[in-house]
C-alpha positions as CSV (number, residue, x, y, z in Angstrom):
1,M,0.0,0.0,0.0
2,Q,1.5,3.3,-1.1
3,Q,1.3,6.2,1.3
4,E,-0.3,9.4,-0.1
5,L,2.0,12.4,-0.6
6,W,-0.6,14.6,1.1
7,H,-4.1,14.5,2.4
8,D,-6.9,16.8,1.3
9,T,-8.6,16.9,4.7
10,V,-7.7,16.4,8.4
11,F,-10.0,13.5,8.3
12,D,-8.0,11.8,5.6
13,A,-4.8,12.5,7.5
14,V,-6.1,11.1,10.7
15,G,-7.6,8.1,8.9
16,A,-4.2,7.4,7.4
17,A,-2.6,7.6,10.9
18,V,-5.2,5.1,12.2
19,Q,-4.3,2.7,9.4
20,A,-0.6,3.1,10.0
21,A,-1.1,2.5,13.8
22,G,-2.8,-0.8,13.2
23,G,-6.3,-0.1,12.1
24,A,-9.5,1.0,13.8
25,K,-10.0,-1.9,16.2
26,K,-6.4,-1.8,17.5
27,V,-6.3,2.0,17.8
28,A,-9.8,2.3,19.3
29,G,-8.9,-0.2,21.9
30,K,-6.0,2.0,23.0
31,L,-8.0,5.2,22.9
32,W,-11.0,3.7,24.9
33,P,-9.9,0.6,26.7
34,A,-13.1,0.5,28.8
35,L,-15.2,-0.1,25.6
36,D,-15.5,-3.4,23.9
37,A,-13.6,-3.7,20.6
38,T,-16.6,-3.5,18.4
39,N,-18.1,-0.4,20.0
40,A,-14.8,1.3,20.3
41,A,-14.0,0.7,16.6
42,A,-17.5,2.0,15.6
43,R,-16.9,5.1,17.8
44,L,-13.6,5.8,16.1
45,R,-15.1,5.3,12.6
46,G,-17.8,7.8,13.6
47,C,-15.2,10.3,14.8
48,L,-13.4,10.0,11.4
49,D,-16.6,10.8,9.5
50,P,-16.8,14.5,8.7
51,D,-20.7,14.3,8.7
52,H,-20.8,12.6,12.1
53,A,-21.3,14.8,15.2
54,Q,-18.8,13.0,17.5
55,K,-15.1,13.9,17.0
56,L,-11.9,13.1,18.7
57,C,-10.9,15.4,21.6
58,L,-7.5,16.9,21.6
59,A,-6.1,14.4,24.0
60,E,-7.3,11.5,21.8
61,L,-5.8,13.2,18.7
62,M,-2.5,13.6,20.5
63,M,-2.5,9.9,21.6
64,L,-3.4,8.8,18.0
65,G,-0.6,11.0,16.7
66,K,1.9,9.3,19.0
67,L,0.7,5.8,18.1
68,A,1.1,6.7,14.4
69,R,4.5,8.2,15.0
70,D,5.6,5.0,16.8
71,A,4.5,3.2,13.6
72,G,6.5,5.5,11.4
73,D,3.7,7.6,10.2
74,S,3.6,11.4,10.2
75,S,0.3,12.0,8.3
76,I,-1.2,14.2,11.0
77,M,1.9,16.4,11.5
78,D,2.5,16.7,7.8
79,F,-1.1,17.8,7.2
80,F,-1.0,20.5,9.9
81,A,2.4,21.7,8.8
82,R,1.3,22.1,5.2
83,E,-2.0,23.8,6.2
84,W,-0.3,26.2,8.6
85,G,2.8,26.9,6.5
86,Y,5.4,25.2,8.6
87,K,8.3,22.9,7.8
88,V,8.6,20.0,10.2
89,E,11.8,18.0,10.6
90,A,11.6,14.7,12.4
91,L,14.0,14.1,15.3
92,S,15.7,10.7,15.9
93,P,14.4,9.0,19.1
94,E,17.6,9.8,20.8
95,E,17.5,13.5,19.9
96,A,13.9,13.7,21.0
97,K,14.7,12.2,24.4
98,K,17.6,14.6,24.8
99,K,15.4,17.6,23.9
100,A,12.7,16.5,26.2
101,K,15.2,16.1,29.1
102,R,16.7,19.5,28.5
103,A,13.2,21.1,28.5
104,R,12.3,19.3,31.7
105,V,15.6,20.5,33.4
106,S,14.9,24.0,32.2
107,A,11.4,23.9,33.6
108,L,12.6,22.6,37.0
109,L,15.3,25.3,37.2
110,A,12.8,28.0,36.4
111,E,10.5,26.6,39.1
112,L,13.4,26.5,41.6
113,A,14.3,30.1,40.7
114,R,10.6,31.1,41.2
115,L,10.4,29.4,44.6
116,S,13.7,30.9,45.7
117,E,12.4,34.4,44.9
118,D,9.3,33.8,47.1
119,E,11.5,33.3,50.2
């Protein structure tokens, strides 16, 4: 199956991410583990239908994006970058961990400085 070069709608991009992450049943089971597989998959398919009222919330979209990323797919990120006029460059897993660690250390140092000022 050949990956599309771009997606026309966000629903197409998210649908491609769902397929890359293992399909509707597998992804829905991770998004809503309390639901049985059939109902969860039906809910996800409904969320991917532009004419259906129910949509993914931001946290669910983030989780889906991470599942797709772990499967090597960047459909969602590529769609948003193209729509908003950004250029996105993927980081290696090692670089991503280093960057996240640096951000966490910076946040902790800023919090320490704030707490020190309060004394």
